[in-house]
C-alpha angles and dihedrals in degrees: 000000000000097000124084105279115238104180141171134198105221100168091133089059100102094046091048090049094046093054096049106275115148132183126217135195120193090351095306127107110251143172113264097230089054091049094049094045089050088054095053102267115148106171135053122198120210127188123219128208119193100223110349095184136090125235088275094052095257114150122242090219122217092126096312094257099185122143093272089056092051092052092052093047096044086052090057090048089055092048090050093046096239127135117234141207122219115215113203109205096182088215136089090240138004119349120191139129094294096048136022099169115191114242111256092243092057102047113123095025114133119229099269091049092046091057089054089050093052092049096045096047095045090048094048094049095048094043089052093052092045091055089057092047088247098117116152121242089219136026129200111206101210131350124258090337094179090128099032130263140257096033138243094021093043095039118142107274092041088086099159090052091049091053092047095050094048090046091055090055094045093051089053090053089050092049096052106027108022093173096052121105117241121216132195109200130203131174129228094062094188094058107090093178093062093052093048093051094047099045096038087052094045090053094045089053092053096251115185117266119267138180114224138032111216124205132197109212120181108166092212092057108019109056133261127319088252090057089051092050093050090051095046094048092046092048094051094051096039101046104017091225128138118253136221129179090229093188135019143138146166133211119246097185145008093214113137117246103177095116091056088059090050089222129140120252094248092053093045111106091192131209119327086224108034097167145005100273115236094211095051107019118203114250094238136029121278095250140099089268094046092050091052094045092051089054093051090050091048094051089049090052091050093050093053094059112124119261090020084276093144105098101178141265144286115218112220123219099359091145097050101121114176102254133145113283093014090132122160085230139349123244089260091054093048088052092049092052092043088238129147119241160226110140128213136100116297100178106059092104091057099050130118089242138055117251089270094052101257118140118261126217093263089072092057089047091054092045094051098043 
């Protein structure tokens, strides 16, 4: 892709639609992909879990995100004329810096066999998509791999094994889709030291070549926008790789939405950002205009990266309307990840739409940028 990337991760979409969520544009019901394309979006990100079901076939939730889901959603991307990115979690449910749970089918494999499993799985998924003319334009090998992947073998500190596992996935991408861009994605986009440590180690351990460094940047968790700019500028000059803000979002309201989910107070996870934190105040008000202003400032920042390495952004959770059963994970998924509850939707106040599915100011700001 040569144009500035305006992306959205919409991996909860089927769950939202199945449970009554609807999207509108200019007062009329419309299809989400059409709305996004009409507002300048040109990339969709979809996450993939290996086997997101327990032994009784009960879903781990989190949008489902098995291979059948990917095929359905990739087909919708093709119909809408939008490129897409496949995000391999290499887990049966959420993988992030706090958890990189080994897929059930791979538990007990040693390092060498695990590399083969990563290669074979990655190859099989991509080859299946290619055979259906649904190949992604971009592939993320692992999700927020700041502390490694496929624990305990790929735990932070086992740096040679982390590089080997990632390289196995990258080789599979290259073998099936030589033109696809390959991303390695970390969280905490404002922390330059984390990125230097990870990528210095990866290169020292002869990790396979890749194309893009992806960064998660949530301003309520990951430092100031000045911290982010410092990191982006340094990464561009140090590694000469293209850069994408692979996840970001901003709250537009603090209005409670528990009743819309039809969920009890004890089961309500609540908003990920519930207030403007006093110790690390957000750069813009929590309002529709503040959300839009943040997005414009972020796009300006990305455009300013040296060597024109800033490719664009992917907005996370923009489809997360507060409807019944729109949980971040089911009870079975929480058990699988060894997490603690409760369930519920924690992202509705950071979506690209209001609670009724109407577009917010941020969509116009993105369209007109």
